[in-house]
Structure formats: C-alpha cells, structure tokens
C-alpha positions as CSV (number, residue, x, y, z in Angstrom):
1,M,-3.7,32.5,-25.8
2,A,-3.7,31.6,-22.1
3,F,-7.2,30.1,-22.5
4,C,-6.1,28.0,-25.5
5,L,-3.0,26.8,-23.6
6,A,-5.1,25.8,-20.6
7,I,-7.4,23.8,-22.9
8,A,-4.5,22.1,-24.6
9,I,-3.0,21.1,-21.2
10,L,-6.3,19.8,-20.0
11,S,-6.8,17.7,-23.2
12,V,-3.3,16.1,-22.9
13,Y,-4.0,15.4,-19.2
14,S,-7.3,13.7,-20.0
15,M,-5.7,11.5,-22.7
16,V,-2.9,10.5,-20.3
17,S,-5.5,9.6,-17.6
18,L,-7.5,7.5,-20.0
19,A,-4.5,5.7,-21.2
20,S,-3.4,4.9,-17.7
21,T,-6.7,3.1,-17.0
22,G,-6.7,1.3,-20.3
23,Q,-9.9,3.0,-21.5
24,L,-8.4,5.0,-24.4
25,G,-9.5,3.8,-27.8
26,R,-11.7,1.0,-26.4
27,T,-14.9,0.1,-28.1
28,G,-17.7,-2.4,-27.6
29,P,-20.4,-2.7,-24.9
30,S,-20.0,-0.4,-22.0
31,G,-21.8,0.6,-18.8
32,E,-22.2,3.7,-16.7
33,L,-20.8,3.8,-13.2
34,S,-22.4,5.4,-10.1
35,V,-20.3,5.5,-6.9
36,S,-20.7,6.3,-3.3
37,G,-17.5,6.7,-1.3
38,Q,-14.1,5.2,-2.4
39,V,-14.4,3.1,-5.6
40,T,-11.7,2.0,-8.1
41,V,-11.9,0.6,-11.6
42,N,-8.8,-1.4,-12.7
43,G,-6.9,0.2,-9.7
44,Q,-7.7,3.8,-10.7
45,N,-10.0,6.0,-8.6
46,A,-13.4,6.4,-10.2
47,I,-16.3,8.9,-10.1
48,S,-20.0,8.7,-10.9
49,G,-20.6,9.0,-14.7
50,A,-17.5,7.1,-15.7
51,T,-17.7,4.6,-18.5
52,V,-17.0,1.0,-17.6
53,F,-16.0,-1.4,-20.3
54,S,-16.1,-5.2,-20.3
55,D,-13.3,-7.1,-18.4
56,S,-13.0,-4.4,-15.8
57,T,-12.3,-5.0,-12.1
58,I,-14.3,-2.8,-9.7
59,A,-13.4,-2.5,-6.0
60,T,-15.2,-0.7,-3.2
61,G,-13.8,0.6,0.0
62,Q,-15.3,0.5,3.5
63,N,-18.7,2.3,3.7
64,S,-18.7,2.5,-0.1
65,S,-20.7,1.1,-3.0
66,A,-20.8,1.0,-6.8
67,I,-23.5,0.4,-9.4
68,V,-22.7,-0.5,-13.0
69,S,-25.8,0.2,-15.2
70,L,-25.7,-1.9,-18.4
71,G,-28.8,-0.7,-20.1
72,K,-31.0,-3.4,-21.6
73,L,-28.7,-6.1,-20.0
74,G,-29.4,-5.1,-16.4
75,R,-27.1,-3.9,-13.7
76,V,-24.5,-5.0,-11.1
77,E,-24.2,-3.5,-7.7
78,L,-21.2,-4.0,-5.3
79,L,-21.6,-3.3,-1.6
80,A,-18.9,-2.1,0.8
81,A,-15.4,-3.8,0.8
82,S,-16.1,-5.9,-2.3
83,S,-14.2,-6.7,-5.5
84,M,-15.5,-8.1,-8.7
85,R,-14.3,-8.6,-12.3
86,I,-17.1,-8.0,-14.7
87,T,-17.3,-9.0,-18.4
88,F,-20.4,-8.5,-20.6
89,N,-21.5,-8.6,-24.2
90,E,-24.8,-8.0,-26.1
91,N,-26.7,-10.7,-24.3
92,S,-24.9,-11.8,-21.1
93,I,-23.3,-10.6,-17.9
94,N,-20.4,-12.6,-16.4
95,G,-18.3,-11.9,-13.4
96,S,-16.0,-13.2,-10.8
97,L,-16.8,-12.0,-7.2
98,E,-13.4,-12.1,-5.5
99,S,-14.7,-10.7,-2.1
100,G,-17.6,-9.1,-0.5
101,R,-21.2,-8.9,-1.7
102,A,-23.0,-8.1,-4.9
103,R,-26.5,-7.7,-6.3
104,I,-27.3,-8.6,-9.9
105,S,-30.4,-7.7,-11.9
106,T,-30.9,-9.0,-15.4
107,M,-33.5,-8.3,-18.1
108,A,-35.3,-11.1,-19.9
109,G,-33.0,-12.4,-22.7
110,T,-29.9,-11.7,-20.6
111,A,-27.9,-14.6,-19.3
112,A,-25.8,-14.2,-16.1
113,N,-23.0,-16.3,-14.7
114,I,-21.2,-15.1,-11.6
115,T,-18.4,-17.2,-10.1
116,T,-17.0,-17.3,-6.6
117,K,-14.3,-19.6,-5.1
118,D,-17.1,-22.0,-4.1
119,G,-18.9,-22.3,-7.4
120,A,-21.0,-20.5,-10.0
121,V,-24.4,-18.7,-9.8
122,I,-26.2,-19.0,-13.1
123,A,-29.5,-17.2,-14.0
124,D,-32.0,-18.4,-16.6
125,S,-32.0,-16.0,-19.5
126,S,-35.6,-16.7,-20.4
127,V,-36.9,-14.4,-17.6
128,A,-35.8,-11.3,-15.8
129,S,-33.8,-12.2,-12.6
130,A,-32.7,-10.5,-9.5
131,F,-30.3,-12.2,-7.0
132,S,-27.6,-11.5,-4.5
133,I,-24.3,-13.1,-3.7
134,D,-22.6,-12.9,-0.3
135,T,-19.1,-14.1,0.3
136,E,-18.3,-12.0,3.4
137,C,-18.1,-14.9,5.8
138,G,-15.8,-17.0,3.7
139,N,-18.4,-19.2,2.1
140,T,-21.0,-18.3,-0.6
141,I,-24.7,-17.6,0.0
142,I,-27.1,-16.6,-2.7
143,A,-30.6,-15.3,-2.4
144,T,-33.1,-15.0,-5.2
145,Q,-35.6,-12.2,-5.3
146,S,-37.1,-13.0,-8.7
147,G,-36.4,-15.3,-11.7
148,N,-34.8,-18.7,-11.9
149,V,-31.3,-19.1,-10.5
150,A,-29.1,-22.1,-9.9
151,L,-26.0,-22.5,-7.6
152,H,-23.4,-24.9,-9.1
153,A,-20.9,-26.2,-6.6
154,G,-18.8,-29.2,-7.8
155,E,-21.2,-31.8,-9.0
156,K,-24.1,-30.4,-6.9
157,V,-26.7,-28.1,-8.4
158,Q,-29.2,-26.3,-6.3
159,Q,-32.2,-24.6,-7.9
160,V,-32.9,-21.4,-6.0
161,A,-36.4,-20.1,-6.7
162,A,-37.7,-16.6,-5.8
163,G,-37.8,-16.2,-2.0
164,Q,-35.2,-18.9,-1.4
165,D,-31.5,-19.0,-0.6
166,A,-28.7,-21.6,-0.8
167,T,-25.2,-22.0,0.5
168,A,-21.9,-23.4,-0.8
169,G,-18.6,-23.8,0.9
170,Q,-17.6,-23.5,4.6
171,A,-17.7,-20.2,6.6
172,A,-14.3,-19.2,8.0
173,P,-14.0,-20.3,11.6
174,G,-14.5,-17.5,14.1
175,T,-15.8,-15.1,11.4
176,R,-17.9,-12.3,12.7
177,C,-20.0,-10.9,9.8
178,T,-23.4,-9.6,9.1
179,R,-25.6,-11.2,6.4
180,L,-27.9,-9.0,4.4
181,T,-31.7,-9.4,4.8
182,R,-33.7,-10.9,2.0
183,G,-35.9,-8.3,0.3
184,D,-32.8,-6.2,0.5
185,T,-31.1,-9.5,-0.3
186,F,-30.4,-12.3,2.1
187,G,-32.1,-13.0,5.1
188,H,-34.2,-15.5,6.9
189,I,-32.7,-17.7,9.6
190,S,-32.2,-21.2,8.2
191,G,-33.9,-24.2,9.9
192,G,-30.5,-25.4,11.3
193,A,-29.7,-22.0,12.7
194,L,-33.1,-21.6,14.2
195,A,-32.9,-25.0,15.8
196,A,-29.5,-24.1,17.3
197,L,-30.9,-20.9,18.8
198,I,-33.9,-22.8,20.3
199,A,-31.5,-25.4,21.7
200,A,-29.3,-22.7,23.2
201,A,-32.3,-21.0,24.8
202,G,-33.7,-24.3,26.1
203,G,-30.3,-25.1,27.6
204,A,-30.2,-21.8,29.4
205,I,-33.7,-22.3,30.8
206,V,-32.7,-25.8,32.1
207,A,-29.6,-24.4,33.7
208,V,-31.6,-21.7,35.6
209,I,-34.1,-24.4,36.8
210,L,-31.3,-26.7,38.0
211,A,-29.5,-23.8,39.7
212,G,-32.8,-23.0,41.5
213,R,-33.3,-26.6,42.6
214,S,-29.8,-26.7,44.0
215,N,-30.8,-23.8,46.3
216,D,-33.2,-25.7,48.5
217,N,-35.7,-26.0,45.6
218,D,-36.7,-22.4,46.2
219,L,-37.3,-20.7,42.9
220,N,-38.3,-17.0,43.2
221,F,-39.7,-15.4,40.1
222,G,-41.4,-12.6,42.0
223,G,-40.1,-9.2,43.1
224,S,-40.1,-5.8,41.5
225,S,-37.7,-6.6,38.6
226,V,-37.1,-9.4,36.2
227,I,-33.5,-10.5,35.2
228,V,-33.3,-11.8,31.7
229,V,-30.3,-14.1,31.1
230,S,-29.0,-14.0,27.5
231,P,-28.1,-17.5,26.2
232,T,-25.4,-16.0,24.1
233,K,-23.4,-14.4,26.9
C-alpha cells in the first residue's frame, strides 16, 4: 500500500509539473533537449532528455548551453547567456534570437529563418546548411560554415557563402565581448579591423621613433633585453 501511494503521489506531481510548463497534452513536432549547466524552457528549469515543443523559449545561464535536436530537420544550439524562441514544423525551423549566440544546422529540404533585432537570417532549403548568429556585442554577426545563407537587414540583402560572414546593426558603444572563431563559428578579422590594427601598430612605431629623435637623435636598440610596447595600452 505504501508503494502504491508513493507511485500515485509521483504521478500527480509529474502531471502538475507538466501542466505548469504548458507541455501537458501537447502534440505535434517535438525535439529532444540536451543541457549543460542552468537551462530553462518557458521559464521552467530543464534537464537533458526533456521534450521541447514548437513555440518554446529556451534560455541558458552563464557557462551553460543547450542543444535542441530536431531529428530530420536539424538542430539548434544556444551558447551561454542566450535566449531564443523556437518554432518548427515538418519542414522548417524558425526562431527569434533575443540575446546571445546560437548555432543552427539544417538538413536538405529544411528551411530556416532566424530573426534578431537587426534583421533576419534565411537559409536556402535546397541544401544542408550550418551557420552561426552572434548578438553578444549588440549588433548581429552571422558566419556560414556550409550551405547558402542570406542576411536580410531592411532593404539590404547580403548573401553569405560558406566561409564568409556578414554584419548588421551597430555594436553597443564600449562593449567588451568575445566573438567566436569561425570553424567553431565566427572568426576572421575583417579587413577594416585589420587595417585599424595595422594603423595602430604603425602609429606606435612612429611615436617611438619621434621620441628617440627628440633625445639627441640617439636610438638604442641594443642591450641585453628588448622592451615591447603594446599599441593597445
């Protein structure tokens, strides 16, 4: 009798928990969740193996991540400190990345449309695609690993082929953030950023030479040690 009573209590508790997350009685396409660290689905703490239905909001804490496996559709991965609303059906994955970073992989025949505050990232359904979206710095950067992906921002459409990236919006002033590396997602330094680094380094070299000339034109690069001046400090 004690055993039966325990089972009955457990069953009631499980039904209440499912009802509180809005999962009770739901049907239709679903995905399987894998988590690392602190992850919530529709505001409720989630564990690996949980079922995720369409129109769910997934959020990850610091040093946490979540993967939603969608079978033949593909999968969606959220990195740390990210939040995304995901909807899907038999042949498409849609989402709204509210913050953070995400990686999306789709199978051939699956369309993908992920929006951010800066625009929409649309993957061609005719081929398998893998791409990443980064909003950590306040703007949107996408990087394509495979497939055909386009970034729509206002009236501007940027085609982002495999191995390329594109940007929309403006980064938040004073933001200190780390971009992911392409291959793992994002990565190479853009031409403008590289030019800025070269200019900064060149300015530092000129400053050292001028300082040396102001000291009776005596530049001393000898000695037992070399001092390296960082142009960023």
